[in-house]
C-alpha positions as CSV (number, residue, x, y, z in Angstrom):
1,M,14.5,-10.0,-1.8
2,D,13.6,-12.7,0.7
3,Q,10.7,-15.1,0.5
4,T,8.6,-13.1,3.0
5,E,9.0,-9.9,0.9
6,Q,8.1,-11.8,-2.3
7,Q,5.0,-13.1,-0.6
8,W,4.0,-9.6,0.5
9,I,4.4,-8.3,-3.0
10,E,2.4,-11.2,-4.5
11,A,-0.4,-10.8,-2.0
12,I,-0.8,-7.1,-2.8
13,E,-0.5,-7.6,-6.6
14,S,-3.1,-10.5,-6.5
15,R,-5.7,-8.2,-5.0
16,F,-5.1,-5.3,-7.5
17,L,-8.2,-4.5,-9.6
18,P,-6.9,-2.8,-12.8
19,E,-10.4,-1.7,-13.8
20,K,-10.7,0.4,-10.6
21,A,-7.4,2.1,-11.3
22,A,-8.3,3.6,-14.7
23,G,-7.1,7.2,-14.8
24,I,-5.3,7.0,-11.5
25,S,-1.7,8.0,-11.1
26,L,-0.5,7.7,-7.5
27,T,2.5,6.6,-5.5
28,L,2.4,5.5,-1.9
29,Q,5.5,5.2,0.1
30,V,5.3,2.2,2.5
31,E,7.3,2.0,5.7
32,L,7.0,-1.5,7.2
33,L,7.5,-1.2,10.9
34,G,9.9,-3.7,12.6
35,E,11.2,-5.0,9.3
36,T,14.8,-5.4,8.1
37,S,13.7,-4.0,4.7
38,P,11.3,-1.4,5.8
39,D,10.9,0.9,2.7
40,W,8.8,0.0,-0.3
41,Y,6.6,2.0,-2.6
42,V,3.5,1.2,-4.6
43,M,2.9,3.0,-7.9
44,V,-0.5,2.8,-9.6
45,K,-0.7,4.3,-13.0
46,D,-3.7,3.9,-15.3
47,K,-4.6,0.2,-14.6
48,T,-1.0,-0.9,-13.7
49,I,0.7,-1.5,-10.4
50,D,4.4,-1.6,-9.6
51,I,5.8,-2.4,-6.2
52,Q,9.5,-1.6,-5.6
53,P,11.9,-1.6,-2.7
54,G,13.4,1.7,-1.5
55,K,12.2,5.3,-1.4
56,A,9.8,6.6,-4.1
57,P,11.1,9.5,-6.1
58,Q,7.9,11.4,-5.4
59,A,5.2,9.9,-3.2
60,N,1.7,11.3,-2.8
61,A,1.5,9.8,0.7
62,T,3.4,7.7,3.2
63,L,1.9,4.8,5.0
64,K,3.5,3.3,8.2
65,A,2.3,-0.1,9.4
66,S,3.3,-3.6,10.3
67,R,3.4,-6.0,7.4
68,T,0.4,-7.9,8.9
69,D,-1.7,-4.8,9.4
70,L,-0.9,-3.5,5.9
71,L,-2.0,-6.8,4.4
72,D,-5.1,-6.8,6.5
73,V,-6.0,-3.3,5.2
74,F,-5.3,-4.2,1.5
75,S,-7.2,-7.5,1.8
76,G,-10.2,-6.0,3.5
77,K,-9.8,-7.8,6.9
78,I,-9.5,-4.4,8.5
79,N,-11.4,-1.3,7.4
80,P,-8.9,1.3,6.4
81,T,-10.6,4.1,8.4
82,Q,-10.8,1.9,11.5
83,A,-7.1,1.0,11.1
84,L,-6.2,4.7,10.9
85,M,-8.4,5.6,13.8
86,T,-7.0,2.8,16.0
87,G,-3.4,3.6,15.1
88,K,-2.7,0.3,13.3
89,I,-1.7,2.4,10.3
90,K,-0.4,6.0,10.1
91,V,-0.6,8.1,7.0
92,S,1.2,11.3,6.2
93,G,0.9,13.4,3.1
94,D,-2.2,13.3,0.9
95,L,-4.7,11.3,2.8
96,M,-7.2,11.3,-0.1
97,A,-4.6,9.9,-2.4
98,A,-3.9,7.0,0.1
99,S,-7.6,6.3,0.4
100,R,-8.0,6.2,-3.5
101,L,-5.1,3.8,-3.7
102,V,-6.6,1.4,-1.1
103,N,-9.8,1.4,-3.1
104,V,-8.2,-0.3,-6.2
105,F,-7.7,-3.5,-4.3
106,Q,-10.2,-6.4,-3.8
107,R,-11.5,-6.7,-0.3
């Protein structure tokens, strides 16, 4: 894992709000566009978060975005709905699961 990947993980984890993830069990596959290590997944399970490289065994949804746009969505710089409507992010699978997952991060 390179420094940029570690920074990305730390940025996502630092914004995670465990209290908002109570009772949630979701996995989001993340495909970072234009990256040498494009596949990651984020698992949230009852107040915990785990971010791993590779393909998720079973993902509720897949999100495709640049690293910058993804961080902007998770940090609240970009409204998730606006990012989706403008094509900055693309979601396939369970859109409601993806939106629930985004809501467990500080913005």
